ZADO-536731 format. One record per residue: x, y, z of N, C-alpha, C in turn. Coordinates in pm, whole numbers, padded with zeros to 5 digits, always signed. Each point is the difference from the previous one (the first is absolute). Layout:
N
XYZXYZXYZ
...
***
This chain:
393
+00081-00118-00002-00081+00118+00007+00088+00118-00004
-00025+00084-00089+00092+00114-00014-00049+00110+00090
+00112+00070+00071-00027+00117+00088+00025+00125-00066
-00070+00103+00057+00011+00141-00056+00111+00069+00073
+00117+00028-00062+00117+00061+00060+00001+00154-00017
-00087+00054-00066+00000+00148-00023-00045+00066+00128
+00058+00113+00031-00034+00075+00121-00147+00044-00003
-00053+00004+00120-00136+00035+00010-00011+00154-00016
-00104+00038-00064-00018+00137-00030-00036+00075+00132
+00061+00124+00030-00023+00082+00113-00139+00052+00001
-00065-00016+00119-00141+00046+00006+00005+00152+00017
-00077+00071-00064-00005+00152+00011-00066+00031+00124
+00050+00119+00071-00041+00049+00128-00131+00075-00023
-00091-00027+00092-00131+00072-00017+00020+00138+00048
-00080+00092-00054+00006+00144+00032-00051+00024+00143
-00093-00088+00035-00054+00014+00139+00111-00025+00101
+00082-00096-00027+00113-00031+00091+00095+00123+00013
+00025+00066-00109+00093+00121+00007-00063+00106+00089
-00123+00023-00021-00060+00104+00087-00002-00034+00143
-00021-00127+00026-00003-00044+00143+00138+00013+00060
+00101-00026-00070+00141+00016+00054+00034+00145+00023
-00045+00086-00087+00027+00145+00015-00073+00051+00119
-00122-00046+00018-00079+00047+00121+00064-00047+00125
+00042-00126-00005+00063-00051+00123+00135+00072+00035
+00071+00034-00108+00131+00077+00023-00024+00133+00060
-00108+00054-00052-00033+00142+00047-00046-00003+00148
-00071-00110+00036-00056-00007+00134+00108-00029+00098
+00098-00081-00027+00103-00037+00093+00135+00067-00030
+00007+00106-00066+00124+00067-00027+00054+00071+00120
+00134-00005+00027+00067+00069+00115+00057+00124-00051
-00049+00111+00061+00054+00123-00039+00108+00043+00098
+00120+00030-00050+00119+00045+00070+00014+00144-00004
+00019+00065+00119+00007+00148-00004+00125+00047-00072
-00018+00107-00069+00117+00057-00079+00083+00084+00094
+00122-00047+00033+00088+00075+00095+00080+00106-00075
+00016+00115+00081+00087+00097-00063+00147-00024+00036
+00086+00031-00085+00142-00028+00008+00064+00106+00099
+00061-00056+00109+00065+00084+00097+00136+00053-00048
+00018+00127+00036+00122+00063-00034+00102-00011+00117
+00110-00056-00028+00103-00021+00111+00065+00138+00027
+00020+00021+00139+00070+00124+00035+00150-00010-00025
+00053+00108-00051+00143+00001-00033+00073+00038+00128
+00087-00092+00041+00076+00011+00125+00123+00087-00023
+00039+00072+00102+00121+00086-00009+00123-00086+00022
+00119+00070-00015+00125-00067+00011+00032-00036+00145
-00047+00088+00092+00026-00022+00144-00086-00115+00046
-00122-00023-00062-00084-00109+00047+00045-00133-00056
+00061+00004-00113+00036-00125-00064+00136-00047+00053
+00098+00096+00032+00130-00035+00047+00004+00002+00148
-00031-00103+00066+00001-00007+00147+00143-00046+00043
+00046+00044+00121+00134-00041+00041+00013-00149+00025
+00106-00052-00041+00026-00145+00017+00052-00025+00144
-00053-00099+00061+00040-00039+00133+00066-00138-00009
+00128+00004+00036+00080-00129+00000-00035-00083+00121
-00077-00098-00013-00038-00086+00108+00077-00128+00009
+00112-00005-00081+00080-00124+00000+00084+00000+00133
+00021-00118+00051+00075-00017+00117+00105-00108-00016
+00112+00017+00075+00099-00104-00014-00044-00132+00050
+00042-00101-00070-00039-00134+00040+00072-00036+00130
-00060-00062+00087+00062-00049+00118+00083-00123-00025
+00131+00014+00017+00087-00110-00034+00043-00073+00133
+00005-00126-00006+00032-00077+00116+00110-00105-00041
+00125+00040+00038+00108-00095-00027+00122+00034+00092
+00086-00090+00005+00119+00021+00092+00084+00117-00057
+00015+00006-00133+00079+00107-00055-00062+00133+00024
-00134+00011-00011-00064+00126+00026+00016+00046+00145
-00016-00094+00092+00020+00037+00140+00144+00046+00026
+00096-00069-00063+00140+00040+00020+00028+00146-00049
-00057+00023-00120+00018+00138-00056-00068+00105+00086
-00117-00033+00052-00069+00096+00087+00081+00033+00129
+00063-00107+00054+00081+00027+00121+00122+00084-00037
+00065-00023-00113+00109+00081-00040-00037+00143-00021
-00119+00023-00062-00044+00136-00021-00034+00072+00132
-00051-00080+00096-00033+00065+00128+00127+00037+00069
+00111-00081-00010+00121+00035+00071+00062+00128-00072
-00011+00011-00133+00051+00120-00069-00070+00122+00047
-00132-00005+00011-00083+00110+00043+00037+00048+00144
+00026-00100+00088+00039+00029+00140+00133+00067-00001
+00096-00053-00081+00132+00057+00000-00005+00150-00055
-00070+00020-00102-00016+00134-00057-00059+00098+00100
-00103-00046+00072-00064+00079+00101+00090+00037+00112
+00087-00102+00042+00091+00035+00114+00112+00096-00051
+00038-00004-00124+00104+00094-00054-00064+00140-00004
-00117+00008-00048-00062+00135-00019-00035+00061+00137
-00025-00076+00100-00033+00052+00133+00119+00025+00084
+00122-00045-00044+00121+00018+00077+00041+00149+00006
+00062+00043+00113+00036+00141+00014+00127+00028-00081
+00006+00118-00056+00117+00044-00081+00084+00098+00083
+00129-00009-00024+00094+00089+00080-00030+00144-00024
-00040+00037-00122-00021+00140-00033-00135+00045+00058
-00081-00086+00056-00125+00045+00062+00019+00065+00139
+00121-00021+00052+00031+00063+00127+00016+00149-00015
-00028+00071+00107+00029+00148+00000+00146+00032-00027
+00027+00112-00057+00139+00037-00040+00091+00013+00125
-00050+00038+00109+00085+00016+00126+00040-00140+00045
-00091-00094+00000+00032-00139+00045+00092-00072-00100
-00023+00025-00130+00090-00058-00104+00139+00052+00008
+00011+00133+00031+00134+00057+00013+00073-00051+00125
-00081-00026+00108+00059-00061+00116+00047-00142-00029
-00070-00075-00079+00042-00134-00038+00128+00003-00077
+00017+00095-00095+00118+00008-00075+00119+00049+00086
-00023+00076+00107+00112+00044+00080+00074-00111+00073
-00068-00122+00012+00075-00111+00059+00078-00078-00096
-00001+00037-00128+00078-00071-00101+00130+00070-00018
+00095-00074-00067+00122+00070-00040-00024+00074-00132
+00090+00094-00030-00015+00083-00121+00002-00094-00131
+00084-00097+00001+00012-00090-00117-00130-00081-00014
-00057-00045+00109-00127-00073-00003-00115+00087-00050
+00004+00129+00034-00095+00095-00048+00000+00012-00156
+00119+00008-00053+00018+00003-00144-00055-00131-00065
+00032-00109+00066-00052-00128-00060-00155-00003+00007
-00053+00043+00104-00150-00008+00000-00059+00102-00095
+00067+00110-00017-00053+00101-00103-00001-00056-00141
+00081-00098-00027+00007-00056-00137-00110-00104-00026
-00070-00035+00103-00105-00107-00020-00126+00047-00072
-00031+00125+00009-00123+00055-00064+00011+00143-00018
-00083+00053-00095+00004+00145-00027-00059+00079+00115
-00101-00055+00074-00065+00075+00107+00104+00014+00113
+00069-00103+00038+00098+00006+00103+00113+00102-00028
+00044-00014-00133+00105+00096-00044-00043+00144+00013
-00125+00028-00037-00054+00142+00007-00009+00035+00147
-00040-00090+00087-00012+00037+00142+00136+00028+00059
+00098-00082-00032+00138+00021+00055+00060+00128-00053
-00028+00028-00129+00058+00122-00060-00069+00123+00062
-00132-00003+00027-00072+00112+00054+00047+00025+00151
+00016-00106+00072+00038+00019+00151+00139-00041+00021
+00090+00028-00094+00146-00038+00014+00066+00069+00122
-00027+00130+00012+00070+00072+00112-00043-00052+00137
-00129-00024+00019-00053-00054+00121+00051-00136+00035
+00004-00084-00102+00047-00144+00020+00146+00004+00030
+00077+00077-00077+00147+00000+00016+00040+00057+00144
-00078+00108+00036+00025+00053+00131-00020-00092+00116
-00108-00078-00014-00032-00100+00108+00101-00113+00001
+00043-00044-00120+00099-00114-00006+00132+00050+00057
+00046+00122-00032+00126+00051+00048-00006+00012+00153
-00107+00057+00054-00009+00018+00145-00008-00134+00070
-00055-00097-00056-00016-00130+00066+00123-00085-00014
+00079+00010-00104+00111-00094-00029+00132+00065-00010
+00013+00121-00063+00132+00055-00028+00015+00145+00060
-00048+00021+00119+00006+00138+00052+00144+00042+00032
+00080-00094+00049+00139+00035+00027+00087+00021-00130
-00029-00083-00098+00073+00019-00129-00050+00130-00066
-00127+00036+00020-00047+00119-00061+00074+00122+00056
+00036+00002+00131+00075+00114+00062+00150-00005-00038
+00048-00118-00036+00139-00006-00037+00021+00037-00151
-00099-00024-00079+00009+00019-00143-00113+00091-00048
+00001+00128+00015-00100+00090-00046-00004+00008-00148
-00104+00054-00059-00007+00016-00143+00050+00138-00042
+00069+00014-00106+00037+00134-00055-00124+00073-00054
+00012+00128-00007-00115+00088-00047+00012+00017-00150
-00106-00021-00074+00012+00031-00149+00020+00150-00020
+00073+00026-00109+00030+00144-00028-00121+00082-00032
-00104-00064-00054-00115+00072-00035-00081+00048+00128
+00028-00068+00118-00067+00041+00120+00080+00108+00077
+00120+00035-00049+00076+00102+00067-00050+00133-00041
-00019+00102+00092-00048+00133-00038+00097+00058-00102
-00060+00083-00083+00084+00065-00112+00109+00098+00048
-00021+00045+00122+00101+00091+00055+00133-00065+00019
+00005-00128+00014+00125-00077+00024+00054-00057-00125
-00061+00010-00110+00043-00068-00125+00136+00059-00043
+00015+00128+00000+00117+00065-00053+00123-00045+00079
-00013-00007+00139+00120-00041+00078+00035-00148-00020
-00105-00088-00016+00021-00143-00018+00069-00028-00134
-00034+00080-00107+00043-00026-00134+00124+00083-00039
+00052+00079+00097+00122+00082-00031+00117-00090-00033
+00088+00057-00079+00119-00079-00037+00092-00031+00114
+00020+00097+00090+00082-00029+00118-00057-00107+00088
-00132+00003+00009-00062-00103+00082+00013-00136-00059
-00013-00013-00133+00012-00126-00069+00151-00050+00000
+00089+00096+00000+00147-00045+00009+00030-00065+00128
-00066+00046+00105+00026-00066+00136-00053-00141+00003
-00097-00037-00085-00049-00136+00001+00079-00097-00079
+00106+00048-00063+00091-00090-00083+00065-00110+00088
+00014+00031+00135+00063-00102+00080-00092-00122+00008
-00126+00013-00009-00094-00117-00003+00009-00070-00137
+00024+00074-00105+00014-00071-00130+00127-00083-00010
+00109+00049+00061+00128-00071-00010+00007-00116+00097
-00059+00013+00120+00014-00102+00104-00091-00123-00020
-00125+00019-00044-00095-00105+00001-00054-00032-00142
+00079+00035-00099-00056-00014-00132-00011-00146-00049
+00070-00100+00068-00005-00134-00041-00128-00075+00048
-00055+00039+00113-00119-00074+00050-00113+00089+00036
+00008+00135-00029-00113+00085+00025+00000+00099-00120
-00119+00024-00053-00018+00100-00103-00009+00138+00060
+00067+00097-00064-00004+00134+00051-00138+00060-00005
-00034+00082+00098-00126+00061+00008-00018+00101-00109
-00124-00001-00062-00031+00094-00110-00052+00126+00067
+00073+00119-00012-00054+00123+00069-00126+00051-00066
-00040-00044-00116-00126+00042-00063-00120-00075+00056
+00022-00115+00066-00105-00088+00042-00008-00018+00153
+00116+00012+00063+00015-00020+00147+00068+00119+00058
-00051+00036+00118+00061+00108+00072+00150-00032+00041
+00092+00089-00017+00139-00023+00031+00057+00063+00124
-00089+00026+00097+00048+00035+00128+00070-00120+00067
+00077+00017+00098+00079-00110+00051-00088-00109+00065
-00111+00043+00058-00087-00104+00056-00062-00094-00106
-00040+00065-00113-00061-00082-00105+00114-00076-00080
+00118+00053-00007+00116-00076-00064+00031-00124+00079
+00010+00016+00128+00030-00115+00092-00117-00103-00015
-00119+00050+00001-00119-00093+00000+00005-00073-00141
+00032+00063-00109+00005-00061-00132+00107-00106+00003
+00118+00034+00052+00115-00100-00004-00042-00120+00082
-00058+00019+00112-00030-00113+00093-00104-00095-00065
-00103+00058-00069-00104-00084-00054+00057-00076-00122
+00080+00070-00082+00065-00071-00113+00093-00112+00050
+00064+00026+00113+00088-00111+00060-00080-00117+00046
-00121+00024+00055-00083-00112+00049-00044-00085-00119
-00041+00063-00112-00042-00078-00113+00111-00075-00058
+00125+00056-00009+00116-00068-00054+00043-00117+00093
+00003+00029+00132+00040-00100+00095-00103-00125-00005
-00125+00025-00019-00090-00110-00009+00019-00079-00126
+00047+00065-00104+00019-00067-00125+00110-00103+00007
+00101+00019+00084+00114-00089+00011-00011-00097+00114
-00119-00012+00059-00010-00091+00113+00019-00147-00043
-00044-00032-00111+00020-00139-00058+00141-00033+00000
+00081+00089-00052+00147-00027-00010+00062-00017+00144
-00044+00087+00094+00052-00006+00136-00042-00123+00066
-00130-00049-00018-00043-00118+00066+00071-00127-00050
+00025-00001-00125+00070-00110-00065+00145+00005-00008
+00055+00103+00073+00148+00017+00007+00059+00011-00143
-00072+00072-00081+00050+00030-00137+00052+00147-00001
+00117+00026-00059+00059+00131+00000-00089+00092-00082
-00005+00125+00039-00065+00102-00078+00088+00050-00108
-00044+00012-00125+00087+00040-00107+00064+00137+00025
+00127+00007-00014+00074+00123+00023+00011+00079-00127
+00002+00133+00011+00008+00090-00115+00130+00074+00009
+00088-00015-00103+00127+00069+00003-00021+00156+00016
+00093+00062+00063-00007+00144+00019-00005+00074-00133
-00085+00097-00014-00009+00078-00120-00091-00058-00112
-00063-00114+00028-00086-00066-00095-00137-00012+00058
-00098-00011-00089-00140-00026+00046-00071-00080-00112
+00005-00126+00013-00061-00091-00101-00150+00021-00010
-00050-00051-00110-00145+00023-00033-00088-00067+00101
+00036-00118+00050-00086-00072+00095-00013+00081+00131
+00111+00071+00043-00013+00076+00117-00082+00135-00022
+00010+00049-00116-00082+00121-00032-00148-00037+00001
-00034-00115-00058-00140-00042+00006-00050-00025+00138
+00089-00058+00078-00044-00031+00147-00021+00131+00075
+00093+00098-00014-00015+00125+00068-00127+00070-00048
-00026+00000-00127-00125+00063-00054-00125-00064+00063
+00004-00137+00008-00116-00067+00056-00016+00033+00146
+00112+00004+00075-00006+00036+00140-00052+00144+00018
+00049+00091-00079-00048+00138+00013-00145+00016-00037
-00050-00076-00092-00141+00004-00040-00090-00051+00115
+00052-00100+00070-00075-00050+00112-00012+00107+00109
+00108+00072+00029-00001+00104+00102-00097+00116-00043
+00008+00036-00129-00094+00107-00046-00142-00043+00004
-00032-00127-00020-00139-00051+00021-00038+00006+00145
+00092-00026+00090-00023+00007+00143-00035+00141+00042
+00065+00100-00068-00036+00145+00029-00139+00034-00040
-00056-00064-00098-00137+00032-00047-00103-00096+00055
+00038-00126+00020-00100-00102+00046+00048-00057+00134
-00069+00019+00111+00049-00048+00128+00008-00150+00011
-00075-00080-00078+00011-00144+00009+00136-00048-00048
+00059+00064-00102+00135-00033-00039+00103+00029+00104
-00022+00111+00071+00088+00034+00113-00012-00114+00108
-00120-00046+00030-00016-00107+00094+00068-00131-00049
+00003-00022-00129+00063-00119-00055+00152+00010+00024
+00055+00119-00018+00147+00013+00022+00036-00030+00149
-00084+00053+00091+00022-00022+00140-00017-00155+00036
-00100-00064-00063-00024-00137+00014+00118-00085-00043
+00058+00034-00117+00117-00072-00052+00118+00019+00096
+00018+00123+00048+00118+00021+00089-00018-00075+00126
-00123-00010+00054-00017-00081+00124+00038-00148-00023
-00046-00053-00122+00040-00140-00031+00151-00013-00012
+00064+00107-00064+00148+00001-00011+00065-00008+00141
-00051+00079+00096+00059+00006+00134-00017-00135+00070
-00120-00054-00004-00026-00130+00070+00087-00117-00067
+00007+00000-00129+00075-00108-00064+00147+00018+00030
+00056+00125+00008+00140+00018+00023+00032-00030+00146
-00087+00036+00093+00024-00040+00142+00003-00147+00025
-00095-00068-00066+00000-00151+00008+00123-00058-00062
+00047+00056-00106+00115-00049-00071+00126+00020+00085
+00013+00121+00064+00120+00030+00084-00003-00083+00126
-00115-00029+00057-00003-00069+00125-00010-00155-00017
+00016-00050-00125-00005-00142-00021+00115-00070+00070
-00034-00106+00071+00100-00067+00082+00087-00084-00091
+00133+00011+00023+00092-00090-00070+00066-00093+00099
+00026-00118-00051+00056-00110+00084+00141+00042+00038
+00024-00010+00135+00137+00038+00052+00001+00140+00047
-00102+00082-00009+00004+00135+00048-00124+00014+00094
+00009+00113+00079-00100+00030+00094-00117+00070-00078
-00121-00022+00042-00114+00061-00066-00009+00152+00033
-00015+00088-00098-00005+00143+00024-00144+00040+00019
-00020+00093+00099-00136+00049+00017-00046+00083-00124
-00125-00009-00022-00056+00073-00117-00008+00153+00031
+00021+00074-00106-00011+00146+00010-00136+00047+00045
-00011+00094+00082-00128+00059+00054-00075-00115+00073
+00065-00105+00042-00068-00111+00078-00120-00054-00082
+00017-00007-00130-00106-00047-00089-00033-00142+00024
-00130-00033+00010-00048-00136+00017-00075-00046-00124
-00028-00134+00001-00075-00055-00122-00142+00066-00004
-00050+00031+00114-00136+00065+00007+00003+00130-00060
+00105+00078+00018+00018+00131-00064+00000-00012-00154
+00068-00102-00045+00003-00021-00146-00139-00038-00053
-00069-00088+00079-00131-00043-00051-00104+00111-00002
+00014+00094+00094-00099+00114+00008+00014+00089-00123
+00117+00019-00050+00020+00089-00121-00012+00148+00031
+00033+00034+00125+00006+00146+00040+00147+00033+00043
+00021+00131+00014+00134+00049+00034+00003+00040+00147
-00088-00052+00086-00005+00033+00144+00126-00042+00069
+00067-00105-00044+00125-00045+00072+00115+00094-00024
-00011+00089-00101+00112+00091-00028+00008+00111+00103
-00105+00008+00086-00002+00101+00111+00094-00046+00115
+00044-00119+00003+00086-00053+00104+00144+00058-00018
+00079-00020+00099+00137+00058-00005+00082-00073-00110
+00087+00077-00060+00085-00052-00108+00091+00108-00051
+00095-00037-00090+00097+00092-00050-00071+00101-00096
+00040+00126+00005-00052+00102-00097+00067-00013-00137
-00062+00064-00098+00054-00001-00137+00040+00143-00041
+00126+00029+00016+00051+00139-00027+00062+00007-00138
+00065-00108-00049+00073+00004-00127-00095-00041-00113
+00008+00080-00105-00078-00032-00124+00085-00099-00087
-00062-00108-00045+00073-00094-00088+00029+00070-00134
+00125+00042-00020+00037+00071-00126+00033-00092-00112
+00004-00129+00024+00036-00093-00104-00072-00135+00028
-00018-00082-00103-00064-00127+00017+00078-00095+00079
+00128+00019+00010+00082-00083+00093-00047+00004+00144
-00064+00110+00041-00045+00009+00138-00124-00081+00022
-00063-00053-00104-00121-00088+00015+00031-00122+00081
+00122-00050-00012+00033-00127+00068-00003+00016+00154
+00028+00115+00046+00012+00018+00149-00118+00075+00064
-00095+00039-00087-00122+00068+00053-00095-00100+00060
-00033+00020+00129-00097-00095+00059-00134+00066+00013
-00002+00127+00036-00128+00073+00010+00031+00146-00017
-00035+00051-00117+00032+00141-00029-00127+00086+00040
+00014+00078+00106-00107+00085+00059+00055+00131+00036
+00010+00092-00095+00057+00138+00029-00109+00092+00065
+00039+00120+00022-00085+00108+00055-00055-00029+00134
+00083-00074+00085-00038-00017+00142+00121-00031+00081
-00005+00018+00127+00107-00030+00093-00054-00049+00133
+00073-00085+00068-00043-00052+00126+00039+00083+00117
-00089+00050+00071+00023+00094+00109+00039-00072+00131
+00043+00087+00092+00034-00051+00131-00121-00054+00078
-00116+00043-00037-00120-00050+00071-00049-00128-00055
+00075-00066-00083-00037-00133-00049-00101+00000-00104
-00020+00111-00073-00094+00010-00110+00066+00057-00125
-00061-00033-00112+00044+00053-00127-00059+00140-00020
+00093+00093-00044-00052+00134-00032+00022+00022-00150
-00110+00043-00064+00000+00013-00151+00017+00153-00032
+00070+00023-00107+00019+00132-00050-00125+00057-00059
-00025+00131+00014-00128+00055-00058-00017-00025-00143
-00121-00033-00039-00028-00031-00132-00057+00123-00076
-00029-00013-00123-00063+00099-00074-00146+00014+00052
-00063+00126-00006+00049+00111-00074+00088+00093+00083
+00021-00018+00129+00077+00098+00085+00140+00015-00053
+00080-00117-00004+00135+00011-00048+00009+00039-00144
-00091-00044-00079-00005+00033-00143-00010+00152-00021
-00094+00059+00075-00026+00145-00016+00124+00079+00050
+00066-00046+00107+00118+00065+00043+00111-00002-00102
+00013-00109-00067+00103-00012-00105-00039+00092-00121
-00124+00005-00033-00043+00094-00110+00034+00142+00033
-00028+00044+00121+00023+00141+00030+00158+00022+00008
+00081-00096+00033+00139+00019-00003+00055+00007-00140
-00059-00088-00091+00039+00009-00142-00036+00140-00060
-00121+00045+00029-00040+00127-00052+00088+00116+00046
+00039-00002+00128+00081+00106+00055+00139-00010-00044
+00050-00118-00029+00143-00019-00035+00030+00010-00141
-00092-00046-00091+00035-00008-00145-00077+00101-00082
-00115+00039+00044-00073+00103-00084+00073+00132+00001
+00064+00029+00121+00067+00135+00004+00127-00002-00084
+00063-00114-00021+00124-00006-00076-00022-00015-00150
-00126+00003-00043-00022-00016-00140+00031+00130-00076
+00052-00008-00122+00031+00120-00077-00131+00065-00038
+00016+00131-00045-00113+00081-00038-00062-00054-00133
+00083-00057-00086-00049-00058-00124-00085-00126+00024
+00051-00081+00095-00064-00124+00033-00138+00033+00069
+00003+00099+00090-00128+00035+00059-00100+00052-00103
+00050+00085-00093-00086+00055-00102-00061-00116-00089
+00086-00101-00037-00050-00101-00078-00107-00088+00073
+00028-00032+00131-00100-00077+00074-00124+00086+00023
+00015+00130+00020-00124+00083+00023-00086+00004-00120
+00062+00007-00121-00074-00001-00127-00067-00135-00018
+00073-00104+00027-00062-00135-00015-00118-00013+00095
+00015+00041+00124-00112-00007+00096-00119+00086-00046
+00031+00123-00054-00109+00084-00052-00074-00067-00116
+00080-00063-00089-00060-00065-00112-00090-00117+00041
+00046-00080+00097-00083-00109+00052-00124+00056+00063
+00011+00118+00069-00122+00057+00067-00102+00041-00104
+00052+00061-00111-00091+00048-00106-00074-00118-00066
+00077-00105-00019-00061-00120-00060-00113-00056+00083
+00034-00013+00131-00103-00054+00093-00125+00096+00006
+00030+00135-00002-00110+00087+00007-00089-00004-00124
+00058-00013-00120-00074-00013-00116-00081-00136-00002
+00063-00103+00048-00081-00123+00012-00115+00009+00093
+00017+00073+00109-00106+00019+00095-00115+00084-00068
+00033+00104-00080-00107+00084-00059-00071-00085-00106
+00071-00091-00067-00068-00081-00103-00101-00094+00073
+00039-00051+00117-00096-00095+00064-00121+00083+00051
+00023+00119+00049-00109+00087+00048-00100+00030-00114
+00060+00030-00116-00088+00037-00114-00082-00123-00043
+00056-00120+00006-00071-00117-00039-00117-00029+00089
+00021+00029+00129-00104-00024+00096-00116+00104-00013
***
């Protein structure tokens, strides 16, 4: 039986069905309200860019290495805190700090001043006070035996003509001829040439030169001899160095204290060397009854005891071998005490008046006229400089 394979024909939709669907759609239609489009507000830059807050935190680490590092960091912080809280020497008042320096030696003061700029400035500012206290505490006897010469610039102008006169300078040639090998001649343009200042200059130059040769004397090495009429270069350099040290002492009191300190060490070393006991001989008593405690104190108080005076000036380096304690300008009285010669300014002023009365009257009229013109010229220069400073102000 054969089957019909052709598709069935589509049935047409009735018109009534279409109307029914439309009515049904109209009855059940969902009406959605028509919404208006909102306009977004335009934000400002301050509102959009808010500050960022970092809320990240370090992670908590737990390990042996971390604990060890934390302990090390804690120790470093404690050490830094202790250093910052420690007292500084410069925090002390100036009076107390000067008192501390007065217990030191002059050489130790120079060493401390080299440790920092602040200490150097303090020592430089308070040099006179520190040096005065050190000298009064340690070298008061040596200070009276070896006074300082007066700089020529500090001498009143009324005495310049007499000090610089030719006849006056000719009288000083004896010092040039006698001590030219171990002492540099005083410069009349820089140092006063009255007899008090000349003796003071020679004594201080002698102390510096004597201290220079202490190593040879301690090791029993001979001091180089200079043939008569010659002056080798090494000796000229040494004399210039010694004279420069004395000139510094005239301007800076701490250098003067260093010279006295070196001479005290020279005296103590020489007394110990002379009193050293030798086998087969009797022990000699030490000069000035010096003890080991006197040496350890580092003061010259033991020099106030009885002992031989020093009247002769060492005119040659050969005398260094026999000098035990050179202390001029004093004598031992019958009352058992040392009496010191008057120091400057009293004796210095007396010598100046004597020079003025003795040599200014003997000057020729031409020399007086030349010096008067030079003095007037200097006065005019100083007066013009003063007027310039006044006009600037």
